[in-house]
PyMOL Python script that loads the backbone (N, CA, C, O; Angstrom):
from pymol import cmd

cmd.read_pdbstr("""\
ATOM      1  N   GLN A   1     -12.932   0.862   1.130  1.00  0.00           N
ATOM      2  CA  GLN A   1     -13.967   1.270   0.208  1.00  0.00           C
ATOM      3  C   GLN A   1     -13.945   2.770  -0.046  1.00  0.00           C
ATOM      4  O   GLN A   1     -14.235   3.212  -1.158  1.00  0.00           O
ATOM      5  N   THR A   2     -13.605   3.560   0.972  1.00  0.00           N
ATOM      6  CA  THR A   2     -13.592   5.003   0.826  1.00  0.00           C
ATOM      7  C   THR A   2     -12.594   5.429  -0.243  1.00  0.00           C
ATOM      8  O   THR A   2     -12.894   6.293  -1.067  1.00  0.00           O
ATOM      9  N   TYR A   3     -11.410   4.827  -0.231  1.00  0.00           N
ATOM     10  CA  TYR A   3     -10.388   5.199  -1.199  1.00  0.00           C
ATOM     11  C   TYR A   3     -10.858   4.879  -2.623  1.00  0.00           C
ATOM     12  O   TYR A   3     -10.665   5.685  -3.533  1.00  0.00           O
ATOM     13  N   ARG A   4     -11.453   3.746  -2.812  1.00  0.00           N
ATOM     14  CA  ARG A   4     -11.935   3.348  -4.144  1.00  0.00           C
ATOM     15  C   ARG A   4     -13.036   4.301  -4.617  1.00  0.00           C
ATOM     16  O   ARG A   4     -13.047   4.716  -5.776  1.00  0.00           O
ATOM     17  N   ARG A   5     -13.950   4.641  -3.725  1.00  0.00           N
ATOM     18  CA  ARG A   5     -15.055   5.537  -4.065  1.00  0.00           C
ATOM     19  C   ARG A   5     -14.516   6.916  -4.448  1.00  0.00           C
ATOM     20  O   ARG A   5     -14.961   7.510  -5.431  1.00  0.00           O
ATOM     21  N   LYS A   6     -13.562   7.421  -3.672  1.00  0.00           N
ATOM     22  CA  LYS A   6     -12.964   8.720  -3.959  1.00  0.00           C
ATOM     23  C   LYS A   6     -12.193   8.675  -5.284  1.00  0.00           C
ATOM     24  O   LYS A   6     -12.246   9.626  -6.064  1.00  0.00           O
ATOM     25  N   ALA A   7     -11.493   7.597  -5.535  1.00  0.00           N
ATOM     26  CA  ALA A   7     -10.745   7.450  -6.784  1.00  0.00           C
ATOM     27  C   ALA A   7     -11.706   7.407  -7.974  1.00  0.00           C
ATOM     28  O   ALA A   7     -11.448   8.048  -8.993  1.00  0.00           O
ATOM     29  N   ASP A   8     -12.788   6.676  -7.862  1.00  0.00           N
ATOM     30  CA  ASP A   8     -13.778   6.615  -8.936  1.00  0.00           C
ATOM     31  C   ASP A   8     -14.373   7.991  -9.210  1.00  0.00           C
ATOM     32  O   ASP A   8     -14.578   8.363 -10.366  1.00  0.00           O
ATOM     33  N   HIS A   9     -14.649   8.742  -8.155  1.00  0.00           N
ATOM     34  CA  HIS A   9     -15.195  10.097  -8.292  1.00  0.00           C
ATOM     35  C   HIS A   9     -14.197  11.003  -9.017  1.00  0.00           C
ATOM     36  O   HIS A   9     -14.585  11.788  -9.883  1.00  0.00           O
ATOM     37  N   LEU A  10     -12.935  10.898  -8.671  1.00  0.00           N
ATOM     38  CA  LEU A  10     -11.901  11.710  -9.295  1.00  0.00           C
ATOM     39  C   LEU A  10     -11.744  11.348 -10.775  1.00  0.00           C
ATOM     40  O   LEU A  10     -11.642  12.240 -11.617  1.00  0.00           O
ATOM     41  N   VAL A  11     -11.723  10.071 -11.098  1.00  0.00           N
ATOM     42  CA  VAL A  11     -11.587   9.632 -12.490  1.00  0.00           C
ATOM     43  C   VAL A  11     -12.767  10.138 -13.317  1.00  0.00           C
ATOM     44  O   VAL A  11     -12.582  10.571 -14.454  1.00  0.00           O
ATOM     45  N   LYS A  12     -13.951  10.089 -12.772  1.00  0.00           N
ATOM     46  CA  LYS A  12     -15.136  10.576 -13.483  1.00  0.00           C
ATOM     47  C   LYS A  12     -14.997  12.070 -13.787  1.00  0.00           C
ATOM     48  O   LYS A  12     -15.299  12.506 -14.898  1.00  0.00           O
ATOM     49  N   ALA A  13     -14.542  12.851 -12.811  1.00  0.00           N
ATOM     50  CA  ALA A  13     -14.356  14.290 -13.013  1.00  0.00           C
ATOM     51  C   ALA A  13     -13.281  14.559 -14.065  1.00  0.00           C
ATOM     52  O   ALA A  13     -13.432  15.458 -14.892  1.00  0.00           O
ATOM     53  N   LEU A  14     -12.202  13.786 -14.036  1.00  0.00           N
ATOM     54  CA  LEU A  14     -11.132  13.961 -15.012  1.00  0.00           C
ATOM     55  C   LEU A  14     -11.609  13.644 -16.430  1.00  0.00           C
ATOM     56  O   LEU A  14     -11.265  14.351 -17.378  1.00  0.00           O
ATOM     57  N   CYS A  15     -12.396  12.588 -16.568  1.00  0.00           N
ATOM     58  CA  CYS A  15     -12.913  12.205 -17.882  1.00  0.00           C
ATOM     59  C   CYS A  15     -13.878  13.247 -18.433  1.00  0.00           C
ATOM     60  O   CYS A  15     -13.951  13.442 -19.646  1.00  0.00           O
ATOM     61  N   GLN A  16     -14.613  13.914 -17.562  1.00  0.00           N
ATOM     62  CA  GLN A  16     -15.513  14.974 -18.008  1.00  0.00           C
ATOM     63  C   GLN A  16     -14.726  16.200 -18.461  1.00  0.00           C
ATOM     64  O   GLN A  16     -15.089  16.837 -19.450  1.00  0.00           O
ATOM     65  N   GLU A  17     -13.663  16.531 -17.755  1.00  0.00           N
ATOM     66  CA  GLU A  17     -12.862  17.712 -18.066  1.00  0.00           C
ATOM     67  C   GLU A  17     -11.941  17.482 -19.268  1.00  0.00           C
ATOM     68  O   GLU A  17     -11.718  18.391 -20.067  1.00  0.00           O
ATOM     69  N   PHE A  18     -11.413  16.273 -19.390  1.00  0.00           N
ATOM     70  CA  PHE A  18     -10.467  15.939 -20.454  1.00  0.00           C
ATOM     71  C   PHE A  18     -10.986  14.722 -21.226  1.00  0.00           C
ATOM     72  O   PHE A  18     -10.555  13.598 -20.970  1.00  0.00           O
ATOM     73  N   PRO A  19     -11.905  14.937 -22.166  1.00  0.00           N
ATOM     74  CA  PRO A  19     -12.434  13.799 -22.938  1.00  0.00           C
ATOM     75  C   PRO A  19     -11.281  13.051 -23.618  1.00  0.00           C
ATOM     76  O   PRO A  19     -10.372  13.666 -24.174  1.00  0.00           O
ATOM     77  N   GLY A  20     -11.335  11.750 -23.564  1.00  0.00           N
ATOM     78  CA  GLY A  20     -10.301  10.929 -24.182  1.00  0.00           C
ATOM     79  C   GLY A  20      -9.114  10.639 -23.282  1.00  0.00           C
ATOM     80  O   GLY A  20      -8.197   9.923 -23.685  1.00  0.00           O
ATOM     81  N   ILE A  21      -9.111  11.181 -22.065  1.00  0.00           N
ATOM     82  CA  ILE A  21      -8.007  10.929 -21.140  1.00  0.00           C
ATOM     83  C   ILE A  21      -8.011   9.449 -20.739  1.00  0.00           C
ATOM     84  O   ILE A  21      -9.068   8.829 -20.624  1.00  0.00           O
ATOM     85  N   GLN A  22      -6.849   8.913 -20.534  1.00  0.00           N
ATOM     86  CA  GLN A  22      -6.733   7.542 -20.037  1.00  0.00           C
ATOM     87  C   GLN A  22      -6.391   7.627 -18.562  1.00  0.00           C
ATOM     88  O   GLN A  22      -5.307   8.077 -18.190  1.00  0.00           O
ATOM     89  N   ALA A  23      -7.309   7.198 -17.734  1.00  0.00           N
ATOM     90  CA  ALA A  23      -7.101   7.244 -16.284  1.00  0.00           C
ATOM     91  C   ALA A  23      -7.160   5.824 -15.740  1.00  0.00           C
ATOM     92  O   ALA A  23      -8.015   5.031 -16.135  1.00  0.00           O
ATOM     93  N   GLN A  24      -6.246   5.515 -14.834  1.00  0.00           N
ATOM     94  CA  GLN A  24      -6.206   4.196 -14.210  1.00  0.00           C
ATOM     95  C   GLN A  24      -6.178   4.341 -12.706  1.00  0.00           C
ATOM     96  O   GLN A  24      -5.545   5.242 -12.156  1.00  0.00           O
ATOM     97  N   ILE A  25      -6.871   3.443 -12.062  1.00  0.00           N
ATOM     98  CA  ILE A  25      -6.788   3.312 -10.610  1.00  0.00           C
ATOM     99  C   ILE A  25      -5.843   2.147 -10.364  1.00  0.00           C
ATOM    100  O   ILE A  25      -5.816   1.199 -11.148  1.00  0.00           O
ATOM    101  N   ASN A  26      -5.073   2.202  -9.296  1.00  0.00           N
ATOM    102  CA  ASN A  26      -4.096   1.140  -9.018  1.00  0.00           C
ATOM    103  C   ASN A  26      -4.672  -0.238  -9.302  1.00  0.00           C
ATOM    104  O   ASN A  26      -5.750  -0.599  -8.828  1.00  0.00           O
ATOM    105  N   LEU A  27      -3.924  -0.986 -10.084  1.00  0.00           N
ATOM    106  CA  LEU A  27      -4.336  -2.353 -10.362  1.00  0.00           C
ATOM    107  C   LEU A  27      -3.944  -3.275  -9.216  1.00  0.00           C
ATOM    108  O   LEU A  27      -4.545  -4.332  -9.023  1.00  0.00           O
ATOM    109  N   THR A  28      -2.932  -2.866  -8.458  1.00  0.00           N
ATOM    110  CA  THR A  28      -2.526  -3.619  -7.271  1.00  0.00           C
ATOM    111  C   THR A  28      -2.907  -2.806  -6.040  1.00  0.00           C
ATOM    112  O   THR A  28      -3.165  -1.606  -6.141  1.00  0.00           O
ATOM    113  N   LYS A  29      -2.942  -3.439  -4.907  1.00  0.00           N
ATOM    114  CA  LYS A  29      -3.319  -2.750  -3.672  1.00  0.00           C
ATOM    115  C   LYS A  29      -2.294  -1.659  -3.343  1.00  0.00           C
ATOM    116  O   LYS A  29      -1.099  -1.941  -3.249  1.00  0.00           O
ATOM    117  N   PRO A  30      -2.761  -0.404  -3.167  1.00  0.00           N
ATOM    118  CA  PRO A  30      -1.834   0.686  -2.858  1.00  0.00           C
ATOM    119  C   PRO A  30      -1.390   0.654  -1.401  1.00  0.00           C
ATOM    120  O   PRO A  30      -1.867  -0.157  -0.607  1.00  0.00           O
ATOM    121  N   ARG A  31      -0.469   1.550  -1.066  1.00  0.00           N
ATOM    122  CA  ARG A  31      -0.054   1.676   0.335  1.00  0.00           C
ATOM    123  C   ARG A  31      -1.265   1.979   1.191  1.00  0.00           C
ATOM    124  O   ARG A  31      -2.188   2.666   0.754  1.00  0.00           O
ATOM    125  N   SER A  32      -1.262   1.481   2.379  1.00  0.00           N
ATOM    126  CA  SER A  32      -2.363   1.711   3.304  1.00  0.00           C
ATOM    127  C   SER A  32      -2.500   3.192   3.631  1.00  0.00           C
ATOM    128  O   SER A  32      -1.511   3.868   3.913  1.00  0.00           O
ATOM    129  N   LYS A  33      -3.708   3.682   3.593  1.00  0.00           N
ATOM    130  CA  LYS A  33      -4.048   5.058   3.967  1.00  0.00           C
ATOM    131  C   LYS A  33      -3.286   6.099   3.157  1.00  0.00           C
ATOM    132  O   LYS A  33      -2.915   7.151   3.679  1.00  0.00           O
ATOM    133  N   SER A  34      -3.054   5.801   1.879  1.00  0.00           N
ATOM    134  CA  SER A  34      -2.381   6.766   1.023  1.00  0.00           C
ATOM    135  C   SER A  34      -3.227   7.031  -0.211  1.00  0.00           C
ATOM    136  O   SER A  34      -3.954   6.156  -0.681  1.00  0.00           O
ATOM    137  N   PHE A  35      -3.125   8.232  -0.720  1.00  0.00           N
ATOM    138  CA  PHE A  35      -3.845   8.599  -1.935  1.00  0.00           C
ATOM    139  C   PHE A  35      -2.956   9.570  -2.683  1.00  0.00           C
ATOM    140  O   PHE A  35      -2.661  10.660  -2.194  1.00  0.00           O
ATOM    141  N   GLU A  36      -2.531   9.169  -3.872  1.00  0.00           N
ATOM    142  CA  GLU A  36      -1.686  10.027  -4.684  1.00  0.00           C
ATOM    143  C   GLU A  36      -2.209  10.040  -6.113  1.00  0.00           C
ATOM    144  O   GLU A  36      -2.810   9.073  -6.581  1.00  0.00           O
ATOM    145  N   VAL A  37      -1.967  11.154  -6.795  1.00  0.00           N
ATOM    146  CA  VAL A  37      -2.354  11.293  -8.198  1.00  0.00           C
ATOM    147  C   VAL A  37      -1.082  11.607  -8.971  1.00  0.00           C
ATOM    148  O   VAL A  37      -0.379  12.574  -8.676  1.00  0.00           O
ATOM    149  N   ILE A  38      -0.797  10.770  -9.969  1.00  0.00           N
ATOM    150  CA  ILE A  38       0.414  10.908 -10.765  1.00  0.00           C
ATOM    151  C   ILE A  38       0.027  11.033 -12.231  1.00  0.00           C
ATOM    152  O   ILE A  38      -0.797  10.271 -12.738  1.00  0.00           O
ATOM    153  N   LEU A  39       0.633  12.008 -12.905  1.00  0.00           N
ATOM    154  CA  LEU A  39       0.444  12.199 -14.341  1.00  0.00           C
ATOM    155  C   LEU A  39       1.596  11.528 -15.067  1.00  0.00           C
ATOM    156  O   LEU A  39       2.761  11.809 -14.785  1.00  0.00           O
ATOM    157  N   LYS A  40       1.277  10.647 -15.995  1.00  0.00           N
ATOM    158  CA  LYS A  40       2.303  10.026 -16.827  1.00  0.00           C
ATOM    159  C   LYS A  40       2.287  10.752 -18.160  1.00  0.00           C
ATOM    160  O   LYS A  40       1.312  10.680 -18.908  1.00  0.00           O
ATOM    161  N   LYS A  41       3.372  11.450 -18.451  1.00  0.00           N
ATOM    162  CA  LYS A  41       3.475  12.204 -19.699  1.00  0.00           C
ATOM    163  C   LYS A  41       3.829  11.274 -20.856  1.00  0.00           C
ATOM    164  O   LYS A  41       4.263  10.139 -20.656  1.00  0.00           O
ATOM    165  N   GLU A  42       3.632  11.781 -22.063  1.00  0.00           N
ATOM    166  CA  GLU A  42       3.905  10.979 -23.260  1.00  0.00           C
ATOM    167  C   GLU A  42       5.366  10.565 -23.362  1.00  0.00           C
ATOM    168  O   GLU A  42       5.677   9.523 -23.938  1.00  0.00           O
ATOM    169  N   ASP A  43       6.265  11.373 -22.806  1.00  0.00           N
ATOM    170  CA  ASP A  43       7.689  11.034 -22.862  1.00  0.00           C
ATOM    171  C   ASP A  43       8.092  10.028 -21.788  1.00  0.00           C
ATOM    172  O   ASP A  43       9.268   9.683 -21.671  1.00  0.00           O
ATOM    173  N   GLY A  44       7.117   9.553 -21.000  1.00  0.00           N
ATOM    174  CA  GLY A  44       7.380   8.558 -19.968  1.00  0.00           C
ATOM    175  C   GLY A  44       7.650   9.130 -18.593  1.00  0.00           C
ATOM    176  O   GLY A  44       7.782   8.379 -17.627  1.00  0.00           O
ATOM    177  N   ALA A  45       7.734  10.450 -18.486  1.00  0.00           N
ATOM    178  CA  ALA A  45       8.011  11.088 -17.193  1.00  0.00           C
ATOM    179  C   ALA A  45       6.775  11.028 -16.291  1.00  0.00           C
ATOM    180  O   ALA A  45       5.644  11.153 -16.762  1.00  0.00           O
ATOM    181  N   ASP A  46       7.006  10.837 -14.999  1.00  0.00           N
ATOM    182  CA  ASP A  46       5.944  10.864 -13.997  1.00  0.00           C
ATOM    183  C   ASP A  46       5.972  12.198 -13.276  1.00  0.00           C
ATOM    184  O   ASP A  46       7.031  12.684 -12.879  1.00  0.00           O
ATOM    185  N   VAL A  47       4.785  12.789 -13.112  1.00  0.00           N
ATOM    186  CA  VAL A  47       4.660  14.045 -12.384  1.00  0.00           C
ATOM    187  C   VAL A  47       3.665  13.823 -11.248  1.00  0.00           C
ATOM    188  O   VAL A  47       2.500  13.508 -11.492  1.00  0.00           O
ATOM    189  N   LEU A  48       4.121  13.986 -10.015  1.00  0.00           N
ATOM    190  CA  LEU A  48       3.233  13.862  -8.864  1.00  0.00           C
ATOM    191  C   LEU A  48       2.365  15.114  -8.806  1.00  0.00           C
ATOM    192  O   LEU A  48       2.865  16.218  -8.586  1.00  0.00           O
ATOM    193  N   LEU A  49       1.063  14.933  -9.005  1.00  0.00           N
ATOM    194  CA  LEU A  49       0.135  16.061  -9.020  1.00  0.00           C
ATOM    195  C   LEU A  49      -0.412  16.360  -7.636  1.00  0.00           C
ATOM    196  O   LEU A  49      -0.662  17.514  -7.291  1.00  0.00           O
ATOM    197  N   TRP A  50      -0.597  15.310  -6.848  1.00  0.00           N
ATOM    198  CA  TRP A  50      -1.194  15.497  -5.529  1.00  0.00           C
ATOM    199  C   TRP A  50      -0.843  14.312  -4.648  1.00  0.00           C
ATOM    200  O   TRP A  50      -0.850  13.170  -5.106  1.00  0.00           O
ATOM    201  N   SER A  51      -0.535  14.578  -3.382  1.00  0.00           N
ATOM    202  CA  SER A  51      -0.242  13.513  -2.429  1.00  0.00           C
ATOM    203  C   SER A  51      -0.925  13.804  -1.101  1.00  0.00           C
ATOM    204  O   SER A  51      -0.859  14.918  -0.582  1.00  0.00           O
ATOM    205  N   GLY A  52      -1.573  12.799  -0.569  1.00  0.00           N
ATOM    206  CA  GLY A  52      -2.223  12.932   0.726  1.00  0.00           C
ATOM    207  C   GLY A  52      -1.475  12.212   1.832  1.00  0.00           C
ATOM    208  O   GLY A  52      -1.991  12.050   2.938  1.00  0.00           O
ATOM    209  N   LEU A  53      -0.246  11.774   1.529  1.00  0.00           N
ATOM    210  CA  LEU A  53       0.505  10.979   2.505  1.00  0.00           C
ATOM    211  C   LEU A  53       0.737  11.715   3.819  1.00  0.00           C
ATOM    212  O   LEU A  53       0.653  11.111   4.888  1.00  0.00           O
ATOM    213  N   LYS A  54       1.026  13.001   3.751  1.00  0.00           N
ATOM    214  CA  LYS A  54       1.346  13.740   4.971  1.00  0.00           C
ATOM    215  C   LYS A  54       0.211  14.646   5.415  1.00  0.00           C
ATOM    216  O   LYS A  54       0.408  15.533   6.246  1.00  0.00           O
ATOM    217  N   LYS A  55      -0.970  14.427   4.867  1.00  0.00           N
ATOM    218  CA  LYS A  55      -2.121  15.250   5.237  1.00  0.00           C
ATOM    219  C   LYS A  55      -3.001  14.511   6.232  1.00  0.00           C
ATOM    220  O   LYS A  55      -2.958  13.285   6.333  1.00  0.00           O
ATOM    221  N   GLY A  56      -3.808  15.284   6.971  1.00  0.00           N
ATOM    222  CA  GLY A  56      -4.744  14.706   7.929  1.00  0.00           C
ATOM    223  C   GLY A  56      -4.052  14.362   9.222  1.00  0.00           C
ATOM    224  O   GLY A  56      -2.823  14.423   9.264  1.00  0.00           O
ATOM    225  N   PRO A  57      -4.746  14.008  10.275  1.00  0.00           N
ATOM    226  CA  PRO A  57      -6.196  13.961  10.303  1.00  0.00           C
ATOM    227  C   PRO A  57      -6.806  15.355  10.267  1.00  0.00           C
ATOM    228  O   PRO A  57      -6.096  16.320  10.551  1.00  0.00           O
ATOM    229  N   PRO A  58      -8.032  15.506   9.947  1.00  0.00           N
ATOM    230  CA  PRO A  58      -9.033  14.467   9.679  1.00  0.00           C
ATOM    231  C   PRO A  58      -8.800  13.764   8.344  1.00  0.00           C
ATOM    232  O   PRO A  58      -8.101  14.263   7.461  1.00  0.00           O
ATOM    233  N   ARG A  59      -9.394  12.624   8.236  1.00  0.00           N
ATOM    234  CA  ARG A  59      -9.188  11.745   7.097  1.00  0.00           C
ATOM    235  C   ARG A  59      -9.578  12.392   5.771  1.00  0.00           C
ATOM    236  O   ARG A  59      -8.973  12.092   4.742  1.00  0.00           O
ATOM    237  N   ARG A  60     -10.568  13.267   5.776  1.00  0.00           N
ATOM    238  CA  ARG A  60     -11.035  13.888   4.536  1.00  0.00           C
ATOM    239  C   ARG A  60      -9.950  14.729   3.871  1.00  0.00           C
ATOM    240  O   ARG A  60     -10.030  14.992   2.672  1.00  0.00           O
ATOM    241  N   LEU A  61      -8.948  15.151   4.615  1.00  0.00           N
ATOM    242  CA  LEU A  61      -7.853  15.928   4.036  1.00  0.00           C
ATOM    243  C   LEU A  61      -6.928  15.070   3.179  1.00  0.00           C
ATOM    244  O   LEU A  61      -6.116  15.603   2.422  1.00  0.00           O
ATOM    245  N   LYS A  62      -7.041  13.755   3.288  1.00  0.00           N
ATOM    246  CA  LYS A  62      -6.176  12.851   2.541  1.00  0.00           C
ATOM    247  C   LYS A  62      -6.622  12.667   1.093  1.00  0.00           C
ATOM    248  O   LYS A  62      -5.950  11.982   0.322  1.00  0.00           O
ATOM    249  N   PHE A  63      -7.748  13.273   0.717  1.00  0.00           N
ATOM    250  CA  PHE A  63      -8.288  13.136  -0.633  1.00  0.00           C
ATOM    251  C   PHE A  63      -8.354  14.499  -1.311  1.00  0.00           C
ATOM    252  O   PHE A  63      -8.772  15.474  -0.688  1.00  0.00           O
ATOM    253  N   PRO A  64      -7.950  14.584  -2.572  1.00  0.00           N
ATOM    254  CA  PRO A  64      -7.988  15.878  -3.266  1.00  0.00           C
ATOM    255  C   PRO A  64      -9.380  16.205  -3.791  1.00  0.00           C
ATOM    256  O   PRO A  64     -10.172  15.312  -4.091  1.00  0.00           O
ATOM    257  N   GLU A  65      -9.659  17.478  -3.894  1.00  0.00           N
ATOM    258  CA  GLU A  65     -10.849  17.910  -4.607  1.00  0.00           C
ATOM    259  C   GLU A  65     -10.529  17.796  -6.094  1.00  0.00           C
ATOM    260  O   GLU A  65      -9.415  18.120  -6.504  1.00  0.00           O
ATOM    261  N   PRO A  66     -11.474  17.346  -6.904  1.00  0.00           N
ATOM    262  CA  PRO A  66     -11.198  17.194  -8.335  1.00  0.00           C
ATOM    263  C   PRO A  66     -10.658  18.469  -8.992  1.00  0.00           C
ATOM    264  O   PRO A  66      -9.809  18.393  -9.880  1.00  0.00           O
ATOM    265  N   GLU A  67     -11.138  19.629  -8.566  1.00  0.00           N
ATOM    266  CA  GLU A  67     -10.694  20.887  -9.173  1.00  0.00           C
ATOM    267  C   GLU A  67      -9.191  21.112  -8.970  1.00  0.00           C
ATOM    268  O   GLU A  67      -8.513  21.650  -9.845  1.00  0.00           O
ATOM    269  N   VAL A  68      -8.686  20.699  -7.821  1.00  0.00           N
ATOM    270  CA  VAL A  68      -7.258  20.848  -7.528  1.00  0.00           C
ATOM    271  C   VAL A  68      -6.430  20.015  -8.501  1.00  0.00           C
ATOM    272  O   VAL A  68      -5.425  20.491  -9.030  1.00  0.00           O
ATOM    273  N   VAL A  69      -6.847  18.780  -8.737  1.00  0.00           N
ATOM    274  CA  VAL A  69      -6.117  17.896  -9.641  1.00  0.00           C
ATOM    275  C   VAL A  69      -6.249  18.383 -11.081  1.00  0.00           C
ATOM    276  O   VAL A  69      -5.276  18.354 -11.834  1.00  0.00           O
ATOM    277  N   ILE A  70      -7.432  18.826 -11.467  1.00  0.00           N
ATOM    278  CA  ILE A  70      -7.652  19.329 -12.823  1.00  0.00           C
ATOM    279  C   ILE A  70      -6.748  20.534 -13.087  1.00  0.00           C
ATOM    280  O   ILE A  70      -6.118  20.613 -14.142  1.00  0.00           O
ATOM    281  N   ASN A  71      -6.680  21.459 -12.155  1.00  0.00           N
ATOM    282  CA  ASN A  71      -5.808  22.635 -12.321  1.00  0.00           C
ATOM    283  C   ASN A  71      -4.343  22.231 -12.407  1.00  0.00           C
ATOM    284  O   ASN A  71      -3.581  22.804 -13.185  1.00  0.00           O
ATOM    285  N   SER A  72      -3.955  21.256 -11.617  1.00  0.00           N
ATOM    286  CA  SER A  72      -2.562  20.790 -11.630  1.00  0.00           C
ATOM    287  C   SER A  72      -2.225  20.127 -12.975  1.00  0.00           C
ATOM    288  O   SER A  72      -1.122  20.296 -13.495  1.00  0.00           O
ATOM    289  N   ILE A  73      -3.166  19.384 -13.523  1.00  0.00           N
ATOM    290  CA  ILE A  73      -2.948  18.764 -14.845  1.00  0.00           C
ATOM    291  C   ILE A  73      -2.761  19.844 -15.900  1.00  0.00           C
ATOM    292  O   ILE A  73      -1.849  19.770 -16.724  1.00  0.00           O
ATOM    293  N   LYS A  74      -3.630  20.846 -15.869  1.00  0.00           N
ATOM    294  CA  LYS A  74      -3.538  21.943 -16.853  1.00  0.00           C
ATOM    295  C   LYS A  74      -2.186  22.635 -16.775  1.00  0.00           C
ATOM    296  O   LYS A  74      -1.624  23.018 -17.801  1.00  0.00           O
ATOM    297  N   GLU A  75      -1.661  22.797 -15.569  1.00  0.00           N
ATOM    298  CA  GLU A  75      -0.362  23.445 -15.394  1.00  0.00           C
ATOM    299  C   GLU A  75       0.791  22.591 -15.923  1.00  0.00           C
ATOM    300  O   GLU A  75       1.835  23.122 -16.303  1.00  0.00           O
ATOM    301  N   ASN A  76       0.604  21.266 -15.948  1.00  0.00           N
ATOM    302  CA  ASN A  76       1.683  20.368 -16.331  1.00  0.00           C
ATOM    303  C   ASN A  76       1.585  19.839 -17.745  1.00  0.00           C
ATOM    304  O   ASN A  76       2.429  19.046 -18.163  1.00  0.00           O
ATOM    305  N   LEU A  77       0.589  20.254 -18.484  1.00  0.00           N
ATOM    306  CA  LEU A  77       0.466  19.785 -19.886  1.00  0.00           C
ATOM    307  C   LEU A  77       1.205  20.709 -20.828  1.00  0.00           C
ATOM    308  O   LEU A  77       1.214  20.478 -22.037  1.00  0.00           O
TER     309      LEU A  77
END
""", "prot")
cmd.dss("prot")
cmd.show_as("cartoon", "prot")
cmd.util.cbc("prot")
cmd.orient("prot")
């Protein structure tokens, strides 16, 4: 539940910062205890914006702050 709640919070922040953005949360079950944010560009390229795979403990380090992801998106657009 924590991962879903954090993902929903991040998507909400992204939609506020980038009106009209299309954001998706994994439709299938993701890897256990992993949280990653990937930008899919219009040309089909994937850009890993943030990964919590090698972060933590504590568990809270495995989730990005929305500002970090927003800044990373701005750098990659």
